[in-house]
CHARMM-style PDB file with segment names, atoms N, HN, CA, C and O in Angstrom:
ATOM      1  N   UNK     1       0.839  -1.192   0.000  1.00  0.00      PROA
ATOM      2  CA  UNK     1       0.000   0.000   0.000  1.00  0.00      PROA
ATOM      3  C   UNK     1       0.883   1.255   0.000  1.00  0.00      PROA
ATOM      4  O   UNK     1       1.957   1.288   0.602  1.00  0.00      PROA
ATOM      5  N   UNK     2       0.400   2.261  -0.683  1.00  0.00      PROA
ATOM      6  HN  UNK     2      -0.472   2.234  -1.171  1.00  0.00      PROA
ATOM      7  CA  UNK     2       1.085   3.549  -0.682  1.00  0.00      PROA
ATOM      8  C   UNK     2       0.740   4.311   0.588  1.00  0.00      PROA
ATOM      9  O   UNK     2      -0.345   4.155   1.148  1.00  0.00      PROA
ATOM     10  N   UNK     3       1.670   5.126   1.026  1.00  0.00      PROA
ATOM     11  HN  UNK     3       2.551   5.253   0.571  1.00  0.00      PROA
ATOM     12  CA  UNK     3       1.426   5.989   2.176  1.00  0.00      PROA
ATOM     13  C   UNK     3       0.463   7.106   1.761  1.00  0.00      PROA
ATOM     14  O   UNK     3       0.485   7.569   0.621  1.00  0.00      PROA
ATOM     15  N   UNK     4      -0.375   7.526   2.702  1.00  0.00      PROA
ATOM     16  HN  UNK     4      -0.393   7.151   3.629  1.00  0.00      PROA
ATOM     17  CA  UNK     4      -1.328   8.599   2.425  1.00  0.00      PROA
ATOM     18  C   UNK     4      -0.888   9.883   3.116  1.00  0.00      PROA
ATOM     19  O   UNK     4      -0.006   9.874   3.975  1.00  0.00      PROA
ATOM     20  N   UNK     5      -1.512  10.973   2.728  1.00  0.00      PROA
ATOM     21  HN  UNK     5      -2.228  10.980   2.031  1.00  0.00      PROA
ATOM     22  CA  UNK     5      -1.228  12.265   3.350  1.00  0.00      PROA
ATOM     23  C   UNK     5      -1.551  12.196   4.843  1.00  0.00      PROA
ATOM     24  O   UNK     5      -0.831  12.764   5.663  1.00  0.00      PROA
ATOM     25  N   UNK     6      -2.621  11.510   5.188  1.00  0.00      PROA
ATOM     26  HN  UNK     6      -3.207  11.049   4.522  1.00  0.00      PROA
ATOM     27  CA  UNK     6      -3.010  11.401   6.600  1.00  0.00      PROA
ATOM     28  C   UNK     6      -1.964  10.644   7.415  1.00  0.00      PROA
ATOM     29  O   UNK     6      -1.684  11.004   8.559  1.00  0.00      PROA
ATOM     30  N   UNK     7      -1.387   9.596   6.826  1.00  0.00      PROA
ATOM     31  HN  UNK     7      -1.615   9.304   5.897  1.00  0.00      PROA
ATOM     32  CA  UNK     7      -0.345   8.845   7.534  1.00  0.00      PROA
ATOM     33  C   UNK     7       0.901   9.697   7.733  1.00  0.00      PROA
ATOM     34  O   UNK     7       1.514   9.663   8.799  1.00  0.00      PROA
ATOM     35  N   UNK     8       1.274  10.458   6.714  1.00  0.00      PROA
ATOM     36  HN  UNK     8       0.776  10.485   5.848  1.00  0.00      PROA
ATOM     37  CA  UNK     8       2.426  11.360   6.827  1.00  0.00      PROA
ATOM     38  C   UNK     8       2.158  12.407   7.895  1.00  0.00      PROA
ATOM     39  O   UNK     8       3.032  12.706   8.709  1.00  0.00      PROA
ATOM     40  N   UNK     9       0.947  12.969   7.898  1.00  0.00      PROA
ATOM     41  HN  UNK     9       0.237  12.726   7.237  1.00  0.00      PROA
ATOM     42  CA  UNK     9       0.583  13.989   8.884  1.00  0.00      PROA
ATOM     43  C   UNK     9       0.644  13.433  10.296  1.00  0.00      PROA
ATOM     44  O   UNK     9       1.143  14.097  11.205  1.00  0.00      PROA
ATOM     45  N   UNK    10       0.138  12.215  10.487  1.00  0.00      PROA
ATOM     46  HN  UNK    10      -0.267  11.676   9.749  1.00  0.00      PROA
ATOM     47  CA  UNK    10       0.153  11.608  11.820  1.00  0.00      PROA
ATOM     48  C   UNK    10       1.586  11.390  12.297  1.00  0.00      PROA
ATOM     49  O   UNK    10       1.896  11.652  13.459  1.00  0.00      PROA
ATOM     50  N   UNK    11       2.452  10.919  11.422  1.00  0.00      PROA
ATOM     51  HN  UNK    11       2.200  10.707  10.478  1.00  0.00      PROA
ATOM     52  CA  UNK    11       3.848  10.673  11.805  1.00  0.00      PROA
ATOM     53  C   UNK    11       4.582  11.970  12.117  1.00  0.00      PROA
ATOM     54  O   UNK    11       5.398  12.024  13.037  1.00  0.00      PROA
ATOM     55  N   UNK    12       4.286  13.022  11.339  1.00  0.00      PROA
ATOM     56  HN  UNK    12       3.623  12.978  10.592  1.00  0.00      PROA
ATOM     57  CA  UNK    12       4.961  14.311  11.540  1.00  0.00      PROA
ATOM     58  C   UNK    12       4.326  15.144  12.645  1.00  0.00      PROA
ATOM     59  O   UNK    12       4.922  16.116  13.111  1.00  0.00      PROA
ATOM     60  N   UNK    13       3.119  14.769  13.067  1.00  0.00      PROA
ATOM     61  HN  UNK    13       2.636  13.980  12.689  1.00  0.00      PROA
ATOM     62  CA  UNK    13       2.434  15.533  14.112  1.00  0.00      PROA
ATOM     63  C   UNK    13       1.856  16.845  13.618  1.00  0.00      PROA
ATOM     64  O   UNK    13       1.819  17.834  14.350  1.00  0.00      PROA
ATOM     65  N   UNK    14       1.405  16.848  12.368  1.00  0.00      PROA
ATOM     66  HN  UNK    14       1.436  16.045  11.774  1.00  0.00      PROA
ATOM     67  CA  UNK    14       0.821  18.049  11.776  1.00  0.00      PROA
ATOM     68  C   UNK    14      -0.497  17.674  11.108  1.00  0.00      PROA
ATOM     69  O   UNK    14      -0.891  16.508  11.113  1.00  0.00      PROA
ATOM     70  N   UNK    15      -1.174  18.662  10.537  1.00  0.00      PROA
ATOM     71  HN  UNK    15      -0.854  19.609  10.534  1.00  0.00      PROA
ATOM     72  CA  UNK    15      -2.433  18.388   9.835  1.00  0.00      PROA
ATOM     73  C   UNK    15      -2.142  17.949   8.396  1.00  0.00      PROA
ATOM     74  O   UNK    15      -1.072  18.234   7.857  1.00  0.00      PROA
ATOM     75  N   UNK    16      -3.109  17.251   7.779  1.00  0.00      PROA
ATOM     76  HN  UNK    16      -3.978  17.020   8.216  1.00  0.00      PROA
ATOM     77  CA  UNK    16      -2.933  16.890   6.370  1.00  0.00      PROA
ATOM     78  C   UNK    16      -2.744  18.118   5.467  1.00  0.00      PROA
ATOM     79  O   UNK    16      -2.023  18.044   4.472  1.00  0.00      PROA
ATOM     80  N   UNK    17      -3.378  19.231   5.803  1.00  0.00      PROA
ATOM     81  HN  UNK    17      -3.963  19.290   6.611  1.00  0.00      PROA
ATOM     82  CA  UNK    17      -3.221  20.453   5.013  1.00  0.00      PROA
ATOM     83  C   UNK    17      -1.771  20.946   5.056  1.00  0.00      PROA
ATOM     84  O   UNK    17      -1.254  21.439   4.053  1.00  0.00      PROA
ATOM     85  N   UNK    18      -1.122  20.816   6.200  1.00  0.00      PROA
ATOM     86  HN  UNK    18      -1.542  20.416   7.015  1.00  0.00      PROA
ATOM     87  CA  UNK    18       0.277  21.225   6.310  1.00  0.00      PROA
ATOM     88  C   UNK    18       1.151  20.346   5.427  1.00  0.00      PROA
ATOM     89  O   UNK    18       2.070  20.836   4.770  1.00  0.00      PROA
ATOM     90  N   UNK    19       0.863  19.047   5.411  1.00  0.00      PROA
ATOM     91  HN  UNK    19       0.117  18.649   5.944  1.00  0.00      PROA
ATOM     92  CA  UNK    19       1.606  18.134   4.529  1.00  0.00      PROA
ATOM     93  C   UNK    19       1.413  18.568   3.080  1.00  0.00      PROA
ATOM     94  O   UNK    19       2.373  18.613   2.311  1.00  0.00      PROA
ATOM     95  N   UNK    20       0.187  18.883   2.709  1.00  0.00      PROA
ATOM     96  HN  UNK    20      -0.593  18.847   3.334  1.00  0.00      PROA
ATOM     97  CA  UNK    20      -0.109  19.338   1.354  1.00  0.00      PROA
ATOM     98  C   UNK    20       0.661  20.614   1.028  1.00  0.00      PROA
ATOM     99  O   UNK    20       1.205  20.746  -0.068  1.00  0.00      PROA
ATOM    100  N   UNK    21       0.711  21.546   1.965  1.00  0.00      PROA
ATOM    101  HN  UNK    21       0.269  21.439   2.856  1.00  0.00      PROA
ATOM    102  CA  UNK    21       1.435  22.798   1.752  1.00  0.00      PROA
ATOM    103  C   UNK    21       2.922  22.546   1.533  1.00  0.00      PROA
ATOM    104  O   UNK    21       3.548  23.200   0.699  1.00  0.00      PROA
ATOM    105  N   UNK    22       3.485  21.607   2.274  1.00  0.00      PROA
ATOM    106  HN  UNK    22       2.976  21.075   2.952  1.00  0.00      PROA
ATOM    107  CA  UNK    22       4.911  21.299   2.127  1.00  0.00      PROA
ATOM    108  C   UNK    22       5.165  20.619   0.786  1.00  0.00      PROA
ATOM    109  O   UNK    22       6.099  20.980   0.071  1.00  0.00      PROA
ATOM    110  N   UNK    23       4.337  19.637   0.446  1.00  0.00      PROA
ATOM    111  HN  UNK    23       3.577  19.344   1.026  1.00  0.00      PROA
ATOM    112  CA  UNK    23       4.533  18.876  -0.791  1.00  0.00      PROA
ATOM    113  C   UNK    23       4.339  19.752  -2.021  1.00  0.00      PROA
ATOM    114  O   UNK    23       5.110  19.659  -2.976  1.00  0.00      PROA
ATOM    115  N   UNK    24       3.311  20.605  -2.005  1.00  0.00      PROA
ATOM    116  HN  UNK    24       2.685  20.680  -1.230  1.00  0.00      PROA
ATOM    117  CA  UNK    24       3.011  21.437  -3.161  1.00  0.00      PROA
ATOM    118  C   UNK    24       3.815  22.726  -3.193  1.00  0.00      PROA
ATOM    119  O   UNK    24       3.973  23.325  -4.257  1.00  0.00      PROA
ATOM    120  N   UNK    25       4.325  23.164  -2.050  1.00  0.00      PROA
ATOM    121  HN  UNK    25       4.197  22.677  -1.186  1.00  0.00      PROA
ATOM    122  CA  UNK    25       5.171  24.337  -1.994  1.00  0.00      PROA
ATOM    123  C   UNK    25       4.479  25.664  -2.238  1.00  0.00      PROA
ATOM    124  O   UNK    25       5.155  26.648  -2.539  1.00  0.00      PROA
ATOM    125  N   UNK    26       3.169  25.734  -2.121  1.00  0.00      PROA
ATOM    126  HN  UNK    26       2.620  24.934  -1.876  1.00  0.00      PROA
ATOM    127  CA  UNK    26       2.458  26.967  -2.403  1.00  0.00      PROA
ATOM    128  C   UNK    26       2.408  27.946  -1.256  1.00  0.00      PROA
ATOM    129  O   UNK    26       2.267  29.150  -1.472  1.00  0.00      PROA
ATOM    130  N   UNK    27       2.520  27.446  -0.038  1.00  0.00      PROA
ATOM    131  HN  UNK    27       2.634  26.468   0.137  1.00  0.00      PROA
ATOM    132  CA  UNK    27       2.374  28.288   1.145  1.00  0.00      PROA
ATOM    133  C   UNK    27       3.632  28.165   2.000  1.00  0.00      PROA
ATOM    134  O   UNK    27       4.146  27.060   2.175  1.00  0.00      PROA
ATOM    135  N   UNK    28       4.138  29.279   2.536  1.00  0.00      PROA
ATOM    136  HN  UNK    28       3.720  30.176   2.394  1.00  0.00      PROA
ATOM    137  CA  UNK    28       5.315  29.184   3.407  1.00  0.00      PROA
ATOM    138  C   UNK    28       5.006  28.378   4.677  1.00  0.00      PROA
ATOM    139  O   UNK    28       3.952  28.542   5.291  1.00  0.00      PROA
ATOM    140  N   UNK    29       5.941  27.514   5.052  1.00  0.00      PROA
ATOM    141  HN  UNK    29       6.797  27.380   4.553  1.00  0.00      PROA
ATOM    142  CA  UNK    29       5.808  26.681   6.247  1.00  0.00      PROA
ATOM    143  C   UNK    29       7.083  26.858   7.059  1.00  0.00      PROA
ATOM    144  O   UNK    29       8.177  26.951   6.502  1.00  0.00      PROA
ATOM    145  N   UNK    30       6.935  26.904   8.392  1.00  0.00      PROA
ATOM    146  HN  UNK    30       6.046  26.828   8.845  1.00  0.00      PROA
ATOM    147  CA  UNK    30       8.114  27.070   9.244  1.00  0.00      PROA
ATOM    148  C   UNK    30       9.157  26.000   8.927  1.00  0.00      PROA
ATOM    149  O   UNK    30       8.798  24.850   8.674  1.00  0.00      PROA
ATOM    150  N   UNK    31      10.435  26.357   8.935  1.00  0.00      PROA
ATOM    151  HN  UNK    31      10.727  27.291   9.140  1.00  0.00      PROA
ATOM    152  CA  UNK    31      11.494  25.392   8.602  1.00  0.00      PROA
ATOM    153  C   UNK    31      11.474  24.131   9.475  1.00  0.00      PROA
ATOM    154  O   UNK    31      11.741  23.036   8.980  1.00  0.00      PROA
ATOM    155  N   UNK    32      11.162  24.275  10.763  1.00  0.00      PROA
ATOM    156  HN  UNK    32      10.945  25.165  11.165  1.00  0.00      PROA
ATOM    157  CA  UNK    32      11.124  23.109  11.652  1.00  0.00      PROA
ATOM    158  C   UNK    32      10.008  22.148  11.241  1.00  0.00      PROA
ATOM    159  O   UNK    32      10.189  20.930  11.225  1.00  0.00      PROA
ATOM    160  N   UNK    33       8.852  22.726  10.908  1.00  0.00      PROA
ATOM    161  HN  UNK    33       8.706  23.715  10.921  1.00  0.00      PROA
ATOM    162  CA  UNK    33       7.710  21.918  10.490  1.00  0.00      PROA
ATOM    163  C   UNK    33       7.994  21.263   9.151  1.00  0.00      PROA
ATOM    164  O   UNK    33       7.698  20.084   8.955  1.00  0.00      PROA
ATOM    165  N   UNK    34       8.567  22.025   8.231  1.00  0.00      PROA
ATOM    166  HN  UNK    34       8.808  22.982   8.391  1.00  0.00      PROA
ATOM    167  CA  UNK    34       8.921  21.483   6.916  1.00  0.00      PROA
ATOM    168  C   UNK    34       9.877  20.299   7.064  1.00  0.00      PROA
ATOM    169  O   UNK    34       9.720  19.284   6.386  1.00  0.00      PROA
ATOM    170  N   UNK    35      10.848  20.427   7.934  1.00  0.00      PROA
ATOM    171  HN  UNK    35      10.975  21.252   8.485  1.00  0.00      PROA
ATOM    172  CA  UNK    35      11.817  19.344   8.141  1.00  0.00      PROA
ATOM    173  C   UNK    35      11.132  18.087   8.686  1.00  0.00      PROA
ATOM    174  O   UNK    35      11.442  16.978   8.251  1.00  0.00      PROA
ATOM    175  N   UNK    36      10.195  18.253   9.641  1.00  0.00      PROA
ATOM    176  HN  UNK    36       9.943  19.154   9.994  1.00  0.00      PROA
ATOM    177  CA  UNK    36       9.468  17.092  10.187  1.00  0.00      PROA
ATOM    178  C   UNK    36       8.642  16.403   9.119  1.00  0.00      PROA
ATOM    179  O   UNK    36       8.616  15.175   9.035  1.00  0.00      PROA
ATOM    180  N   UNK    37       7.962  17.202   8.299  1.00  0.00      PROA
ATOM    181  HN  UNK    37       7.983  18.200   8.367  1.00  0.00      PROA
ATOM    182  CA  UNK    37       7.128  16.629   7.242  1.00  0.00      PROA
ATOM    183  C   UNK    37       8.001  15.934   6.202  1.00  0.00      PROA
ATOM    184  O   UNK    37       7.683  14.823   5.778  1.00  0.00      PROA
ATOM    185  N   UNK    38       9.081  16.562   5.791  1.00  0.00      PROA
ATOM    186  HN  UNK    38       9.338  17.465   6.136  1.00  0.00      PROA
ATOM    187  CA  UNK    38       9.967  15.944   4.796  1.00  0.00      PROA
ATOM    188  C   UNK    38      10.583  14.653   5.317  1.00  0.00      PROA
ATOM    189  O   UNK    38      10.772  13.705   4.555  1.00  0.00      PROA
ATOM    190  N   UNK    39      10.898  14.607   6.615  1.00  0.00      PROA
ATOM    191  HN  UNK    39      10.744  15.377   7.234  1.00  0.00      PROA
ATOM    192  CA  UNK    39      11.428  13.386   7.207  1.00  0.00      PROA
ATOM    193  C   UNK    39      10.365  12.279   7.186  1.00  0.00      PROA
ATOM    194  O   UNK    39      10.678  11.128   6.880  1.00  0.00      PROA
ATOM    195  N   UNK    40       9.121  12.619   7.506  1.00  0.00      PROA
ATOM    196  HN  UNK    40       8.867  13.554   7.755  1.00  0.00      PROA
ATOM    197  CA  UNK    40       8.032  11.645   7.481  1.00  0.00      PROA
ATOM    198  C   UNK    40       7.765  11.165   6.059  1.00  0.00      PROA
ATOM    199  O   UNK    40       7.499   9.981   5.848  1.00  0.00      PROA
ATOM    200  N   UNK    41       7.831  12.062   5.087  1.00  0.00      PROA
ATOM    201  HN  UNK    41       8.047  13.023   5.258  1.00  0.00      PROA
ATOM    202  CA  UNK    41       7.640  11.697   3.681  1.00  0.00      PROA
ATOM    203  C   UNK    41       8.706  10.687   3.263  1.00  0.00      PROA
ATOM    204  O   UNK    41       8.400   9.684   2.619  1.00  0.00      PROA
ATOM    205  N   UNK    42       9.950  10.954   3.632  1.00  0.00      PROA
ATOM    206  HN  UNK    42      10.199  11.769   4.156  1.00  0.00      PROA
ATOM    207  CA  UNK    42      11.046  10.051   3.280  1.00  0.00      PROA
ATOM    208  C   UNK    42      10.903   8.708   3.987  1.00  0.00      PROA
ATOM    209  O   UNK    42      11.129   7.658   3.386  1.00  0.00      PROA
ATOM    210  N   UNK    43      10.531   8.742   5.253  1.00  0.00      PROA
ATOM    211  HN  UNK    43      10.348   9.595   5.741  1.00  0.00      PROA
ATOM    212  CA  UNK    43      10.415   7.514   6.043  1.00  0.00      PROA
ATOM    213  C   UNK    43       9.315   6.599   5.513  1.00  0.00      PROA
ATOM    214  O   UNK    43       9.478   5.380   5.459  1.00  0.00      PROA
ATOM    215  N   UNK    44       8.196   7.201   5.123  1.00  0.00      PROA
ATOM    216  HN  UNK    44       8.063   8.191   5.167  1.00  0.00      PROA
ATOM    217  CA  UNK    44       7.068   6.402   4.634  1.00  0.00      PROA
ATOM    218  C   UNK    44       7.128   6.144   3.127  1.00  0.00      PROA
ATOM    219  O   UNK    44       6.384   5.312   2.610  1.00  0.00      PROA
ATOM    220  N   UNK    45       8.006   6.851   2.429  1.00  0.00      PROA
ATOM    221  HN  UNK    45       8.611   7.528   2.849  1.00  0.00      PROA
ATOM    222  CA  UNK    45       8.090   6.705   0.983  1.00  0.00      PROA
ATOM    223  C   UNK    45       6.877   7.276   0.268  1.00  0.00      PROA
ATOM    224  O   UNK    45       6.431   6.742  -0.747  1.00  0.00      PROA
ATOM    225  N   UNK    46       6.348   8.366   0.808  1.00  0.00      PROA
ATOM    226  HN  UNK    46       6.710   8.801   1.633  1.00  0.00      PROA
ATOM    227  CA  UNK    46       5.153   8.981   0.231  1.00  0.00      PROA
ATOM    228  C   UNK    46       5.433   9.546  -1.150  1.00  0.00      PROA
ATOM    229  O   UNK    46       6.435  10.230  -1.363  1.00  0.00      PROA
ATOM    230  N   UNK    47       4.534   9.252  -2.091  1.00  0.00      PROA
ATOM    231  HN  UNK    47       3.721   8.696  -1.918  1.00  0.00      PROA
ATOM    232  CA  UNK    47       4.591   9.811  -3.438  1.00  0.00      PROA
ATOM    233  C   UNK    47       3.196  10.333  -3.761  1.00  0.00      PROA
ATOM    234  O   UNK    47       2.226   9.581  -3.658  1.00  0.00      PROA
ATOM    235  N   UNK    48       3.066  11.608  -4.150  1.00  0.00      PROA
ATOM    236  HN  UNK    48       3.853  12.219  -4.233  1.00  0.00      PROA
ATOM    237  CA  UNK    48       1.745  12.144  -4.474  1.00  0.00      PROA
ATOM    238  C   UNK    48       1.097  11.357  -5.615  1.00  0.00      PROA
ATOM    239  O   UNK    48       1.765  10.970  -6.574  1.00  0.00      PROA
ATOM    240  N   UNK    49      -0.198  11.129  -5.498  1.00  0.00      PROA
ATOM    241  HN  UNK    49      -0.741  11.443  -4.719  1.00  0.00      PROA
ATOM    242  CA  UNK    49      -0.955  10.419  -6.514  1.00  0.00      PROA
ATOM    243  C   UNK    49      -1.468  11.454  -7.512  1.00  0.00      PROA
ATOM    244  O   UNK    49      -2.401  12.201  -7.221  1.00  0.00      PROA
ATOM    245  N   UNK    50      -0.847  11.489  -8.691  1.00  0.00      PROA
ATOM    246  HN  UNK    50      -0.088  10.882  -8.928  1.00  0.00      PROA
ATOM    247  CA  UNK    50      -1.195  12.506  -9.678  1.00  0.00      PROA
ATOM    248  C   UNK    50      -2.585  12.294 -10.265  1.00  0.00      PROA
ATOM    249  O   UNK    50      -3.237  13.259 -10.664  1.00  0.00      PROA
ATOM    250  N   UNK    51      -3.045  11.062 -10.324  1.00  0.00      PROA
ATOM    251  HN  UNK    51      -2.515  10.278 -10.000  1.00  0.00      PROA
ATOM    252  CA  UNK    51      -4.400  10.803 -10.811  1.00  0.00      PROA
ATOM    253  C   UNK    51      -5.426  11.384  -9.851  1.00  0.00      PROA
ATOM    254  O   UNK    51      -6.408  11.990 -10.279  1.00  0.00      PROA
ATOM    255  N   UNK    52      -5.203  11.201  -8.564  1.00  0.00      PROA
ATOM    256  HN  UNK    52      -4.405  10.709  -8.216  1.00  0.00      PROA
ATOM    257  CA  UNK    52      -6.113  11.750  -7.563  1.00  0.00      PROA
ATOM    258  C   UNK    52      -6.093  13.275  -7.597  1.00  0.00      PROA
ATOM    259  O   UNK    52      -7.131  13.921  -7.457  1.00  0.00      PROA
ATOM    260  N   UNK    53      -4.918  13.835  -7.783  1.00  0.00      PROA
ATOM    261  HN  UNK    53      -4.075  13.310  -7.897  1.00  0.00      PROA
ATOM    262  CA  UNK    53      -4.810  15.292  -7.864  1.00  0.00      PROA
ATOM    263  C   UNK    53      -5.602  15.817  -9.063  1.00  0.00      PROA
ATOM    264  O   UNK    53      -6.263  16.852  -8.968  1.00  0.00      PROA
ATOM    265  N   UNK    54      -5.535  15.107 -10.182  1.00  0.00      PROA
ATOM    266  HN  UNK    54      -4.999  14.267 -10.259  1.00  0.00      PROA
ATOM    267  CA  UNK    54      -6.283  15.508 -11.370  1.00  0.00      PROA
ATOM    268  C   UNK    54      -7.782  15.453 -11.149  1.00  0.00      PROA
ATOM    269  O   UNK    54      -8.515  16.326 -11.614  1.00  0.00      PROA
ATOM    270  N   UNK    55      -8.245  14.424 -10.436  1.00  0.00      PROA
ATOM    271  HN  UNK    55      -7.650  13.715 -10.059  1.00  0.00      PROA
ATOM    272  CA  UNK    55      -9.668  14.330 -10.126  1.00  0.00      PROA
ATOM    273  C   UNK    55     -10.100  15.473  -9.215  1.00  0.00      PROA
ATOM    274  O   UNK    55     -11.188  16.027  -9.369  1.00  0.00      PROA
ATOM    275  N   UNK    56      -9.244  15.814  -8.273  1.00  0.00      PROA
ATOM    276  HN  UNK    56      -8.360  15.363  -8.148  1.00  0.00      PROA
ATOM    277  CA  UNK    56      -9.565  16.847  -7.299  1.00  0.00      PROA
ATOM    278  C   UNK    56      -9.690  18.223  -7.946  1.00  0.00      PROA
ATOM    279  O   UNK    56     -10.626  18.966  -7.652  1.00  0.00      PROA
ATOM    280  N   UNK    57      -8.748  18.562  -8.826  1.00  0.00      PROA
ATOM    281  HN  UNK    57      -7.987  17.959  -9.064  1.00  0.00      PROA
ATOM    282  CA  UNK    57      -8.777  19.909  -9.404  1.00  0.00      PROA
ATOM    283  C   UNK    57      -9.440  19.962 -10.781  1.00  0.00      PROA
ATOM    284  O   UNK    57      -9.512  21.036 -11.380  1.00  0.00      PROA
ATOM    285  N   UNK    58      -9.925  18.828 -11.296  1.00  0.00      PROA
ATOM    286  HN  UNK    58      -9.866  17.957 -10.810  1.00  0.00      PROA
ATOM    287  CA  UNK    58     -10.657  18.812 -12.546  1.00  0.00      PROA
ATOM    288  C   UNK    58      -9.798  18.864 -13.791  1.00  0.00      PROA
ATOM    289  O   UNK    58     -10.301  19.126 -14.884  1.00  0.00      PROA
ATOM    290  N   UNK    59      -8.509  18.619 -13.640  1.00  0.00      PROA
ATOM    291  HN  UNK    59      -8.100  18.406 -12.753  1.00  0.00      PROA
ATOM    292  CA  UNK    59      -7.598  18.625 -14.781  1.00  0.00      PROA
ATOM    293  C   UNK    59      -6.827  17.312 -14.814  1.00  0.00      PROA
ATOM    294  O   UNK    59      -6.352  16.828 -13.787  1.00  0.00      PROA
ATOM    295  N   UNK    60      -6.713  16.752 -15.993  1.00  0.00      PROA
ATOM    296  HN  UNK    60      -7.099  17.145 -16.828  1.00  0.00      PROA
ATOM    297  CA  UNK    60      -5.991  15.497 -16.112  1.00  0.00      PROA
ATOM    298  C   UNK    60      -4.588  15.691 -16.667  1.00  0.00      PROA
ATOM    299  O   UNK    60      -3.711  14.852 -16.466  1.00  0.00      PROA
ATOM    300  N   UNK    61      -4.381  16.803 -17.366  1.00  0.00      PROA
ATOM    301  HN  UNK    61      -5.094  17.485 -17.529  1.00  0.00      PROA
ATOM    302  CA  UNK    61      -3.080  17.052 -17.978  1.00  0.00      PROA
ATOM    303  C   UNK    61      -2.885  16.244 -19.257  1.00  0.00      PROA
ATOM    304  O   UNK    61      -1.766  16.127 -19.757  1.00  0.00      PROA
ATOM    305  N   UNK    62      -3.975  15.687 -19.787  1.00  0.00      PROA
ATOM    306  HN  UNK    62      -4.884  15.783 -19.382  1.00  0.00      PROA
ATOM    307  CA  UNK    62      -3.911  14.864 -20.986  1.00  0.00      PROA
ATOM    308  C   UNK    62      -4.498  15.651 -22.145  1.00  0.00      PROA
ATOM    309  O   UNK    62      -5.522  16.321 -22.003  1.00  0.00      PROA
ATOM    310  N   UNK    63      -3.843  15.563 -23.285  1.00  0.00      PROA
ATOM    311  HN  UNK    63      -3.012  15.019 -23.400  1.00  0.00      PROA
ATOM    312  CA  UNK    63      -4.348  16.182 -24.503  1.00  0.00      PROA
ATOM    313  C   UNK    63      -4.770  15.067 -25.442  1.00  0.00      PROA
ATOM    314  O   UNK    63      -4.002  14.141 -25.702  1.00  0.00      PROA
ATOM    315  N   UNK    64      -5.986  15.155 -25.948  1.00  0.00      PROA
ATOM    316  HN  UNK    64      -6.610  15.908 -25.736  1.00  0.00      PROA
ATOM    317  CA  UNK    64      -6.499  14.129 -26.848  1.00  0.00      PROA
ATOM    318  C   UNK    64      -6.342  14.583 -28.291  1.00  0.00      PROA
ATOM    319  O   UNK    64      -6.436  15.772 -28.598  1.00  0.00      PROA
ATOM    320  N   UNK    65      -6.104  13.623 -29.164  1.00  0.00      PROA
ATOM    321  HN  UNK    65      -6.029  12.658 -28.915  1.00  0.00      PROA
ATOM    322  CA  UNK    65      -5.972  13.915 -30.580  1.00  0.00      PROA
ATOM    323  C   UNK    65      -6.807  12.906 -31.345  1.00  0.00      PROA
ATOM    324  O   UNK    65      -6.664  11.696 -31.164  1.00  0.00      PROA
ATOM    325  N   UNK    66      -7.675  13.413 -32.195  1.00  0.00      PROA
ATOM    326  HN  UNK    66      -7.791  14.395 -32.342  1.00  0.00      PROA
ATOM    327  CA  UNK    66      -8.495  12.506 -33.011  1.00  0.00      PROA
ATOM    328  C   UNK    66      -8.109  12.693 -34.473  1.00  0.00      PROA
ATOM    329  O   UNK    66      -7.899  13.811 -34.942  1.00  0.00      PROA
ATOM    330  N   UNK    67      -8.025  11.602 -35.158  1.00  0.00      PROA
ATOM    331  HN  UNK    67      -8.196  10.694 -34.776  1.00  0.00      PROA
ATOM    332  CA  UNK    67      -7.670  11.628 -36.574  1.00  0.00      PROA
ATOM    333  C   UNK    67      -8.790  10.980 -37.382  1.00  0.00      PROA
ATOM    334  O   UNK    67      -9.454  10.058 -36.907  1.00  0.00      PROA
ATOM    335  N   UNK    68      -8.996  11.470 -38.611  1.00  0.00      PROA
ATOM    336  HN  UNK    68      -8.457  12.219 -38.996  1.00  0.00      PROA
ATOM    337  CA  UNK    68     -10.069  10.882 -39.432  1.00  0.00      PROA
ATOM    338  C   UNK    68      -9.717   9.461 -39.884  1.00  0.00      PROA
ATOM    339  OT1 UNK    68     -10.506   8.822 -40.580  1.00  0.00      PROA
TER     340      UNK     68
END
């Protein structure tokens, strides 16, 4: 099984939103918190699920081409 954001958050002692902020890099996070989250990500081998991200934001990143 793949590690989830919730599992990373529980190990790091932060909220899932904080894990998301660290992984996506959109919001500044305190260096101490960032280090804890990054350590938990490495320990659990967390990899973001790009398919789930596409479902969440409504974009797949796929371009379709049809030919006659």
